[in-house]
N, C-alpha and C positions, 0 to 999 in steps of 0.2 A: 675969322678965318685962318687965321692962321694956328690954331689950338684944331683944329678941323685939318690943315695940309698935314701938323704932322704926324696927328695919329693915322689920319690917310700914312704915313711915309713907314708909320711903325709897323702897321698894320701890312703893309704891304712888304716891307726886310721878313718882316718873322713869313709871314709866306713862304717868299725867297727860304728862310733859313729851313722850315720845315723841309718842303721840296729837296733840300739839295739834303738833307740826314736823311730823307725817305731814298732819293734814288742812289748815296751811297748804302746803306742796308742794303738795295734791293740787289747792286752790282754783286754785293760780298755776299748777299744767300745765293743768291746764282753761280756765282763761282762758287761755292761751299755742294750747290746742287751737282754741277759738273763732274766735279772730285768725288763726289759720293755715288752718282748713277754707275749702273754698268753700261757699255759701251758697247754693242754688236758692231761687226764691220759693218754692215748697212746702215748703223749710223753715225760712223764717223764724220767727220767734214774734211775741207783738199784743205790741207798746211803741204801746196807742193811751193817749195823752195824754202822751209822754213827748219830749224834746224834747232835741237834739244840734245845738250848735255847731259847724262846719267851715271851718276857714281855708283858703281856695283864693287859689293866683296864678291873675292875670288871663287867661293865657293858657291854662288849665283851665276856663274858667267853664262854656263849654258844656256841655262831656264831662261835667262833675260835674253839672249841674242837671238832665239826662236823666237818668241813672242815681237822685240824690238822688227827682226823682220815682217811680220805679218803687218803690225801700225805702220811699216813705212811703205810697203804694198797697198796697203789701202787709204792711206791718206797722200804720200808725198810728202811726208817730212820725214828729215835725215834725223837720225836719234844716233848721237855720237855714247860711245857705252867705253868710260874708264875704268876700269879693270885693277885693283890693286886689293892689296892689308888695308883693313879699315882702317888704321893710325895714319898710311898714307894718305887713303879718302878724305878723314876728316883734316889733312893740312891743305889740299888742294879746293875743300867748300871755303874755307879762311881767305883765301887768293878772289875772293866775291865772283866767280864766272862759276854756269852752270846751272841746270834749272830743277833736277832730282835727284837725291841720293836713297839708297836704298841701305838697309842697317836693320841687323836685329835689337831688340830692348832701346831703350832709353839712358839707359844710364851711362854707357860711351856715348854717344853724342852730348853731355853733358858742356862743352867744349865748344859747339859749334849752333847750341841752342838760339843762339841771337841771330845767327843765318836763318833757321826755318820760321815759314808762315803758317803751313797748316802738316799734316800725317794725315795716312789711311793706313789702316792693318791691311794686306793682302794673302797671306800665308804665314804658316807654324814652320819647324821646324824642330827635330827631334836629336838631342845629342846622343851618342852611343858609343860605346867601347869598342877599338877594333885591335886587331890582331892581324903582323902577317898569315897568309894563305897557308896553315896547314900546323903556325910554328906552338900554337897553346892547343891540338885538338884533343876534347872529352874535358874540357877544362871551360868551365860556365861561373865561377866564382872568381872575388877578389881573390879568398886565403887562397887559389891552387893558381892563381897567377904569381901571388908572391910567393907562393911556396919555388915555385920555378924560377925565383930571381928574374923579373921582369921589373923593368925602365919603364918610365914613363913621361912622354912625350909632351909639351905643355905649349902651344899657344902664346903668341905674347898677351900678357896682363890686357893691356889697352883694348884687346879684342874679346867680341861676345862669348867667344871661343874661349879663350882664355880664363873671362870671369868664370863662364861655367864651371872650364877644369879646377883654378883653384878654389870654388865653394866647395865643388864635388870633394874634392883632397883635405881643405880641413872640418868637413861635417865625418868621413866615412873614413881616413887613414890616418888619425892621428895614434892611434894604437902601434902600428906597424911605423919597423924598419924598411924604408925602398930607397931606388933612386928615382930619378927625375932629372931631366934638362927643360928648365921651360927659357919664356921669353925669343922664341922658333918663328920665323914668319911662320905662315899655313903651310904656304907652298914646298918649304923645305920638310917640313912636320909629315906632310905625305910621302914624299919622298923616301923618308928615313924609314917611315914607316912600312914602307912598302918591297925595301931592297935590302932591309936588313934584318936578322934575328934576335929576338929579345926584347921586344917595343911594343909598348901598348900605347893609342892613345887615344881621347876623347875627342873624334871627331861627328861634324853633320851626319844625319842619317844618308843625304839626301845625295853629300860626297863621297860616300864609302863607293867606292871598287872595287862591287863583290867577285872579281876575278882576280881580286890582287888582295884582299882582305876577306878574313872571319870574323864577324858582328859578335861579342860575347852581353846575351840578352841582361842587364845588368839592373834588378827589381829598384836597385838606389838612383840608380839615374831616371826615373821617371819622372820626378819632382822639378827637372830641368829643364820642360818646352820651354822655347821662346819662338815671340810672334817677331815675323818683319813688316818695317814697314814704308811704304814709299814716303817720303819726307820733299815737299817743294819749299826751296829755297828762294830767301825771300827777293834776290837783283834777280830772279827768272825773266829774258827779255819777252822770249814766245808764252805769256803765257795759256793762253787760250788752246795750243799744242799740249803744254803743257798739263796743265787738267785733265784734258783729253785720254790723254799718255796714260796718267796716271789711274783715271774710271778703268781704262782698259785690260788693266794687270788683275781685274778683278774677272772678266768679260769671260764669258766659258769656253773663247779658244783657248784663251791664257787659263783659264782652269786647268783644261788637258796635260797643259805642257809643264805647270806645276805639279799638277799630278804625277806627271810621267817618271818626271825627276823624283818621287818621294817623300814633295813637302806635303803636310795638313792643308788643303784647303779647309779655309776658315766659314 
């Protein structure tokens, strides 16, 4: 009888273990599906009184603010958006607060990778070379710019835009002598580019104010396309609302907004 009881106990515990494991797998699978699936406005859940915090780079602010308004209207969830330079956002993430961070490529997120549990690619953006409106009219090559004594502005090397600029300079400008100013806050870089003569900068195409800059189409920059990801932070308080917001970033409503601002919908 004792052997039978022990055998029964073993089988019972094994069943419990299997059921528990399956439950965990199903929960993870369901969560992944929520993030993966594109949600229309009609499919969104009711998150009235819920709040999520999203970290957003400066260059993405306008598009993200429009998307968040639609999400808030349809779900009742408050989406707080913290807009700043990438390096400042990464520091905020380390304070273990917030649900989502938006950023391009993964290189710059090495120091916060331990805080990220899932990622979803949402759109892509294209780096372009910009100069002040009318400043270098008729010039469409690097040789032409440098012969006119252009100075390059470069964003902080810790940002994806700064890394693109550094990589581009190493690959294509080593044979030249030229002036450059690096480690500039992205917002200040745009201000210098718009207000002062003689400068050029690599910026994201969607961030270019076409009333203030001319875009010089360089063949050499076509290989620097970057993808933007929405990353879920592991200490997210409102998991379901977080998952649905990330999914909503690739909804039809969101795609229209991304395209309006010049992003590449993937």
